[in-house]
C-alpha positions as a printed NumPy array, in Angstrom:
array([[-111.287,   -4.461,  182.598],
       [-110.616,   -3.717,  186.297],
       [-108.618,   -6.261,  188.276],
       [-110.877,   -8.651,  190.186],
       [-109.686,   -9.52 ,  193.68 ],
       [-110.005,  -13.184,  194.715],
       [-112.94 ,  -14.395,  196.8  ],
       [-111.505,  -17.882,  197.416],
       [-108.097,  -19.206,  198.361],
       [-106.087,  -20.628,  195.458],
       [-105.483,  -24.366,  195.279],
       [-101.961,  -25.713,  195.514],
       [-100.929,  -27.892,  192.539],
       [-100.694,  -31.586,  193.398],
       [ -99.939,  -32.759,  189.857],
       [ -96.272,  -33.484,  189.246],
       [ -96.639,  -32.011,  185.743],
       [ -97.183,  -28.579,  187.316],
       [ -93.861,  -28.695,  189.173],
       [ -91.118,  -26.281,  188.161],
       [ -87.726,  -27.824,  188.91 ],
       [ -84.058,  -26.98 ,  188.594],
       [ -82.22 ,  -30.305,  188.545],
       [ -78.442,  -30.364,  188.397],
       [ -75.717,  -32.945,  188.711],
       [ -72.528,  -34.22 ,  187.151],
       [ -72.561,  -35.525,  183.547],
       [ -74.198,  -38.903,  182.831],
       [ -75.856,  -39.167,  186.242],
       [ -79.259,  -39.54 ,  184.529],
       [ -80.83 ,  -36.053,  184.592],
       [ -82.361,  -36.264,  181.104],
       [ -83.457,  -39.868,  181.67 ],
       [ -85.24 ,  -38.769,  184.857],
       [ -87.264,  -36.072,  183.079],
       [ -87.972,  -38.435,  180.176],
       [ -90.225,  -40.377,  182.564],
       [ -92.588,  -37.419,  183.037],
       [ -95.919,  -37.707,  181.163],
       [ -95.535,  -36.564,  177.525],
       [ -92.592,  -34.159,  177.988],
       [ -91.221,  -31.942,  175.239],
       [ -87.454,  -31.505,  175.423],
       [ -86.091,  -28.205,  174.151],
       [ -82.555,  -29.468,  173.618],
       [ -79.467,  -27.3  ,  173.474],
       [ -77.271,  -30.409,  173.521],
       [ -77.685,  -34.044,  172.44 ],
       [ -78.765,  -35.339,  175.829],
       [ -81.779,  -37.421,  174.747],
       [ -80.523,  -39.143,  171.605],
       [ -81.279,  -42.532,  173.181],
       [ -84.62 ,  -41.547,  174.708],
       [ -87.979,  -42.021,  172.984],
       [ -89.299,  -38.524,  173.683],
       [ -90.603,  -35.475,  171.854],
       [ -87.52 ,  -33.334,  171.211],
       [ -86.699,  -30.172,  169.289],
       [ -83.153,  -28.9  ,  168.709],
       [ -82.963,  -25.109,  168.325],
       [ -79.602,  -23.894,  167.019],
       [ -79.827,  -20.45 ,  168.623],
       [ -82.093,  -18.249,  170.741],
       [ -84.082,  -17.082,  167.72 ],
       [ -85.114,  -20.691,  167.137],
       [ -85.954,  -21.042,  170.841],
       [ -88.354,  -18.112,  170.343],
       [ -89.843,  -19.859,  167.297],
       [ -90.45 ,  -22.986,  169.395],
       [ -92.163,  -20.89 ,  172.065],
       [ -94.367,  -19.188,  169.463],
       [ -95.395,  -22.57 ,  168.017],
       [ -96.254,  -23.841,  171.506],
       [ -98.294,  -20.707,  172.208],
       [-100.288,  -21.23 ,  169.008],
       [-101.043,  -24.839,  169.942],
       [-102.024,  -23.804,  173.463],
       [-104.448,  -21.17 ,  172.174],
       [-105.943,  -23.671,  169.738],
       [-106.321,  -26.29 ,  172.467],
       [-104.157,  -28.768,  170.552],
       [-101.055,  -28.816,  172.761],
       [ -99.987,  -32.485,  172.985],
       [ -97.337,  -32.029,  175.689],
       [ -97.805,  -32.097,  179.449],
       [ -94.354,  -30.968,  180.557],
       [ -91.419,  -28.973,  179.197],
       [ -87.729,  -29.657,  179.737],
       [ -84.902,  -27.199,  178.996],
       [ -81.858,  -29.419,  178.396],
       [ -79.517,  -27.758,  179.275],
       [ -79.876,  -24.398,  180.96 ],
       [ -76.119,  -23.817,  180.675],
       [ -76.274,  -23.81 ,  176.875],
       [ -79.569,  -21.922,  176.783],
       [ -77.84 ,  -19.114,  178.66 ],
       [ -75.054,  -19.031,  176.065],
       [ -77.607,  -18.884,  173.24 ],
       [ -79.437,  -16.041,  174.949],
       [ -76.174,  -14.17 ,  175.574],
       [ -75.285,  -14.376,  171.871],
       [ -78.779,  -13.136,  171.015],
       [ -78.478,  -10.115,  173.333],
       [ -75.052,   -9.204,  171.93 ],
       [ -76.288,   -9.513,  168.32 ],
       [ -79.332,   -7.401,  169.136],
       [ -77.153,   -4.698,  170.699],
       [ -74.833,   -4.726,  167.674],
       [ -77.74 ,   -3.866,  165.359],
       [ -77.978,   -0.476,  167.069],
       [ -74.223,   -0.058,  167.492],
       [ -72.613,    2.42 ,  165.107],
       [ -69.02 ,    2.081,  166.306],
       [ -66.974,   -1.036,  167.05 ],
       [ -69.106,   -4.113,  167.628],
       [ -69.628,   -5.884,  170.93 ],
       [ -68.076,   -9.328,  171.369],
       [ -69.34 ,  -10.198,  174.83 ],
       [ -72.284,   -9.226,  177.107],
       [ -69.733,   -7.646,  179.461],
       [ -68.887,   -5.157,  176.696],
       [ -72.317,   -3.586,  177.115],
       [ -71.082,   -2.109,  180.389],
       [ -72.067,   -1.916,  184.055],
       [ -73.932,   -5.229,  184.144],
       [ -76.302,   -4.126,  181.393],
       [ -75.648,   -7.212,  179.269],
       [ -76.129,   -9.65 ,  182.125],
       [ -79.384,   -7.984,  183.201],
       [ -80.661,   -8.118,  179.634],
       [ -79.893,  -11.859,  179.398],
       [ -81.649,  -12.71 ,  182.666],
       [ -84.618,  -10.506,  181.758],
       [ -84.987,  -12.152,  178.337],
       [ -84.731,  -15.685,  179.723],
       [ -87.296,  -15.04 ,  182.451],
       [ -89.603,  -13.367,  179.907],
       [ -89.583,  -16.517,  177.79 ],
       [ -89.855,  -18.922,  180.739],
       [ -92.824,  -16.997,  182.171],
       [ -94.614,  -17.262,  178.824],
       [ -93.967,  -20.999,  178.738],
       [ -95.212,  -21.422,  182.296],
       [ -98.427,  -19.595,  181.399],
       [ -99.369,  -22.596,  179.219],
       [-100.379,  -24.611,  182.3  ],
       [ -97.313,  -26.836,  182.157],
       [ -94.464,  -27.278,  184.55 ],
       [ -90.889,  -26.783,  183.388],
       [ -87.825,  -28.833,  184.215],
       [ -84.461,  -27.114,  183.887],
       [ -81.362,  -29.302,  183.586],
       [ -77.95 ,  -27.914,  184.519],
       [ -74.523,  -29.42 ,  184.971],
       [ -72.744,  -29.228,  188.314],
       [ -69.491,  -27.596,  189.337],
       [ -67.479,  -27.479,  192.538],
       [ -66.528,  -24.234,  194.225],
       [ -64.397,  -23.592,  197.277],
       [ -66.558,  -22.584,  200.211],
       [ -65.626,  -19.096,  201.337],
       [ -66.709,  -18.726,  204.944],
       [ -65.09 ,  -19.037,  208.358],
       [ -66.91 ,  -22.287,  209.134],
       [ -66.376,  -23.93 ,  205.723],
       [ -62.898,  -22.724,  204.8  ],
       [ -61.116,  -25.273,  202.624],
       [ -64.224,  -27.314,  201.792],
       [ -65.845,  -27.653,  198.394],
       [ -69.505,  -27.079,  197.6  ],
       [ -71.425,  -28.412,  194.599],
       [ -73.57 ,  -25.847,  192.769],
       [ -75.264,  -25.529,  189.361],
       [ -72.836,  -24.668,  186.564],
       [ -74.336,  -21.213,  186.122],
       [ -73.301,  -17.722,  187.08 ],
       [ -74.333,  -16.737,  190.588],
       [ -76.766,  -14.156,  189.23 ],
       [ -78.515,  -16.622,  186.91 ],
       [ -78.782,  -19.186,  189.699],
       [ -80.305,  -16.52 ,  191.922],
       [ -82.832,  -15.469,  189.291],
       [ -83.858,  -19.078,  188.584],
       [ -84.079,  -19.843,  192.304],
       [ -86.943,  -17.366,  192.509],
       [ -88.644,  -18.84 ,  189.447],
       [ -88.606,  -22.572,  190.225],
       [ -90.481,  -24.376,  192.998],
       [ -87.674,  -26.734,  193.897],
       [ -83.93 ,  -27.074,  193.349],
       [ -82.575,  -30.622,  193.508],
       [ -79.172,  -32.218,  193.037],
       [ -78.974,  -35.7  ,  191.503],
       [ -76.04 ,  -37.673,  192.873],
       [ -74.756,  -41.073,  193.968],
       [ -74.585,  -41.828,  197.69 ],
       [ -74.28 ,  -44.816,  199.976],
       [ -77.481,  -44.94 ,  202.04 ],
       [ -79.249,  -47.259,  204.437],
       [ -82.287,  -48.785,  202.742],
       [ -85.651,  -49.551,  204.363],
       [ -84.628,  -53.198,  204.79 ],
       [ -81.59 ,  -52.079,  206.792],
       [ -79.076,  -52.909,  204.082],
       [ -76.501,  -50.351,  202.948],
       [ -76.491,  -49.702,  199.224],
       [ -74.885,  -47.259,  196.781],
       [ -77.673,  -45.67 ,  194.73 ],
       [ -78.717,  -42.475,  193.004],
       [ -80.568,  -40.021,  195.229],
       [ -82.287,  -36.674,  194.854],
       [ -81.311,  -34.199,  197.546],
       [ -84.064,  -31.672,  198.198],
       [ -83.089,  -29.719,  201.33 ],
       [ -80.472,  -27.055,  202.043],
       [ -76.957,  -28.238,  202.811],
       [ -73.505,  -26.806,  203.335],
       [ -72.225,  -29.32 ,  200.766],
       [ -74.565,  -28.432,  197.883],
       [ -77.477,  -26.177,  196.909],
       [ -81.005,  -27.594,  197.246],
       [ -84.388,  -26.564,  198.615],
       [ -87.771,  -25.295,  197.581],
       [ -91.27 ,  -24.111,  198.382],
       [ -92.502,  -27.518,  199.478],
       [ -91.314,  -29.93 ,  202.128],
       [ -90.103,  -32.887,  200.087],
       [ -88.562,  -35.867,  201.862],
       [ -84.777,  -35.975,  201.828],
       [ -83.142,  -37.922,  200.426],
       [ -85.398,  -39.366,  197.748],
       [ -83.843,  -42.75 ,  196.999],
       [ -84.066,  -43.312,  193.252],
       [ -83.301,  -46.995,  192.894],
       [ -81.612,  -48.548,  189.899],
       [ -83.531,  -47.083,  186.949],
       [ -85.027,  -43.814,  185.645],
       [ -88.494,  -45.337,  186.066],
       [ -87.839,  -45.996,  189.754],
       [ -86.421,  -42.489,  190.166],
       [ -89.512,  -40.825,  188.718],
       [ -91.855,  -43.064,  190.717],
       [ -90.043,  -42.152,  193.949],
       [ -90.085,  -38.433,  193.131],
       [ -93.763,  -38.471,  192.122],
       [ -94.713,  -40.148,  195.386],
       [ -92.622,  -37.698,  197.414],
       [ -94.133,  -34.737,  195.53 ],
       [ -97.714,  -35.9  ,  196.035],
       [ -97.087,  -36.548,  199.721],
       [ -95.244,  -33.267,  200.317],
       [ -96.733,  -30.546,  202.468],
       [ -97.061,  -27.965,  199.693],
       [ -96.43 ,  -24.416,  200.766],
       [ -94.644,  -25.513,  203.948],
       [ -90.863,  -25.449,  203.648],
       [ -89.083,  -27.887,  205.91 ],
       [ -86.813,  -26.278,  208.487],
       [ -84.687,  -29.418,  208.623],
       [ -81.354,  -29.506,  206.873],
       [ -80.309,  -32.488,  204.841],
       [ -78.471,  -35.268,  206.628],
       [ -75.128,  -34.81 ,  204.964],
       [ -72.347,  -37.207,  204.187],
       [ -68.982,  -36.131,  205.536],
       [ -67.638,  -33.13 ,  203.623],
       [ -64.644,  -33.547,  201.412],
       [ -61.842,  -31.216,  202.228],
       [ -60.2  ,  -29.574,  199.279],
       [ -56.856,  -31.119,  198.423],
       [ -54.053,  -28.592,  198.53 ]])
């Protein structure tokens, strides 16, 4: 059938369950608890991050089982019996490792000589490209089921390497630069979950969890929609989700804010 060109402009998604998010932060900040507040989420868990959450969760042991989960979801979607409204990959760090092992094992099936031990052994970036391609293939199939996807990643600190930031640290997702770049093009928003001391609406200063949503020299954040920054998350996961949902529904979708985040003072790297 020939491709039909559109006759009307597409609608921008206002439902929070259609959002595709990369959320990262240091351990135990509450990333899994935040996504557990989404309506009927299914957690595809590569670590035991939701043991104390009452959520739908599946625990694949390797990438082959991740593919089995995806196939089962596709069957439910086609049958119109899909009970979930959102998907969460918890965590992306471990999912990458599973996929890397899968790519190496797949290459070894065709290998007649000495076996590969690492994706780098495939040579000239071939292994890395195969991993990213396979992950995006699977994530695109999941996204085609009319659900948003939340990706959880841990955080790491790197030393900023520029003339203006020399000696300062920057917080980034605990992923290779190439994977972060590939996911940045896939998701709608990248947010960091962290603790900051902020001035509340009543004028009082309080130390609370916040979601940072705009670009900064101190961390990576940003997206395809102009979310407020910071999103103050209060004292509970329920408050955090409520604040994010309100910010998402009020955001000017499709219009990226040119404003940078108002940053706390940068921490200089100790020598």
